[in-house]
N, C-alpha and C positions, 0 to 999 in steps of 0.2 A: 678563559674555559668553555670546551666547546661540549653543545647537549648533542648525547649520543642519539642518532636517529631510529625513529621508530617504525617505520618505514621498512619491511622485510625485501630481502632480495629474492626475487622469485626465479629468477635464473635457473632453469634444469626442471622446475617444477612440472607435473606430468597433469594436464587437462584432457577430460573427454567429454565431447561436445555428443548430447543424443537428440538428434537431429535431422529430419528428413533431409534429404539432397537439396540445398537452397543455396541462394548466394548469402544468406544470413550466415551459414556455415562458413563460406567462404570468409568473410567480413571480418569474425572471430578468428578465424584461422591467422588470417595475414596477422593482427594487433597482435595475438597472444605469441608467435616467432618471432616479432619485433621486441616483444617485451624479455623474450627468452625461453619461454614456455615449449615443452614438449605436447603436442596437440592428437589427439585421434578421434577419429568422428564417425559414430556410428549408429545404426537403425534396425528396427524397432526397439531394440533393447540394449541394456549394459551388457559385456561381457565379464565372465569373472574377474578378471583382470582387475576390471573397474575398482575392485575394494582397496585398492592400493594407490589410486589417484587421486592426487592432490587437492584439485578441482572437478567439478563436474557440472556442465551448461546442460539444461535441460528445456526443451519445448514445454512450453504450458499450454498450445492450443490444442494438440493432440497427443499429450502424453497419457498414460493410465499405469495405476499400482505396479504392475506386471512386470514392468518396463528396468523396475530396480532390481537387485538383489539384498534388497532389505525391507522392512517394515517401513511406513510413512513416518516420517520422524524422527528416524534413527539413522540416515546417514553418515558414515562416518567420517564425510570430510565436507567442505562446505560447499553448496548448492547456490548456483544463479540460475532465476528462472528468466527463459527467453518469453517476452508475453509480447503478445500481435494483438489478440481479442482481450478486451476488457467484459466479457460475460461473467456475470459473479459466478458461475457456477465453476469457471476455469482458474477464477482467481481464489476460490475457497479451494478447488483442487492444491494449486499451489503452495498455498499456504498448509495444507495438510502434511505437505512434506518439507514444511518449515525451511523454504527456500531463504538464506540468508544474504540473499543480493540479488537485484534483476535488471534487466536488461529490457529496453523497449525495441520492439522490431517495426520498421526495418532498422537494422544494426548499418552506423555509418563508417567512420573511420577514425571515431574515439567511443570512449564511454568503457570499456574494457578493463583495463588497467585501474578504474576505478571499481568499479564493481568485483575485480577479484580482492582490493584492499577491502573494501566494506564487508567483502563476505567471509574472509578470513576472520576479520575481527568480530564481528556477531558471531560467528561460529565458536570460535574461542571463550568469547564470554557465554555463550547457551554453555558451552561446557561443562565452563567454572561452575556456572551456578548450579546446573547437575550434581556436580562433585560435591557442592557446598549441603544442597538438598537431601543426597543420598545420605553424606555423614552424620547430618543434623538428626535423619531417621534409622540410622544405623545407635546412635547416641540415646535414642529414645526409645528405642529397643533396648538397648543393654543396661539403663537406668530401670525397663519394667522386669529383666529379668533379674535383675539385683533385689527390688521390691518382692518380686515371688520368691526369690531364696531367703530372703531374710523373713519373709511370714511364714516360709515353710521349717525353718530355724527358732521359729516364737513361740513355739507352743509349750506354756509354762514358764514363759519368761518372757522381757520388754524387749521392743524393738533395737535399741541401745546393744544390748548385750548379745542379740542376735547376729547385728552387724560386726560385731568384736570377732564372733565367732565366726563370722563367715570370713574376715581378715585371716584369722589365724589360721583358717582351712586352706583357703590360698596361700598362704605362705608355706605350711608343711608340704601342700603338693607343688611348691613351686610353679605357680602358674599366675596371671592374673586375677583380680577381684571379678571381674566380669567373666570370666573362663570358669572361673569356680560356682560363681551363682551358674553359670549354664550347668553346670555337672550336678549343684545339687538339687535344680529344677527337674533335670533328668532323670534321677535317680528317686524322687518324691513321684515323678507319674508312673514311672517302673512299679513302684510299691503300690500306690493308687490302684493299676492294672490289676497287679496280681491279687490284691486283697478283692477286688470285683469279680476276679477268677474263682475265688478261692467260696465268696458268698453265693454265687451260682452254682456251685457245685451242691453248697451244702441244702442249700432250697432245694434243689432236683433231688437229693438222697431221703 
């Protein structure tokens, strides 16, 4: 029984190298081409088509936020930081962009392939974690909405009967309990707004 390889095939992937003209760019390009990637180098900023790239290498020494067509930490692909200076400010800036891997300059004849694999795995893990967090936040928000809807329906009765009423409404409306809860909360908010408006008019009269 053979175990399926977890090493992805990177042939045909597109990589942008955001770095000023330098032997570092040539060294990275040689290694990427040998692996089978399509490379494009640019400076001082990434072009719009870089949004569709599979990888981006960027210079951590002279880089700045405006080079990227996204906010710091929100890159839609794995990033590899090219680090020559270990000045704390430069390292901190690279970290703010959530670099998934790094290469120390000067770049020699090896290291790019492992950086690609590490960057992709780190990026996928970070994306999966972000998705899980978003899902948990959504579930918490939905539970809070259900609690608000049950509270609104529970006037003059207990929470158990109010929840049963909410489920009954969801079935009659042919929607989920969460959607029914959102509808109840919205209706309650509109009713409260109308009542406040009526009170204001009566006070003015």
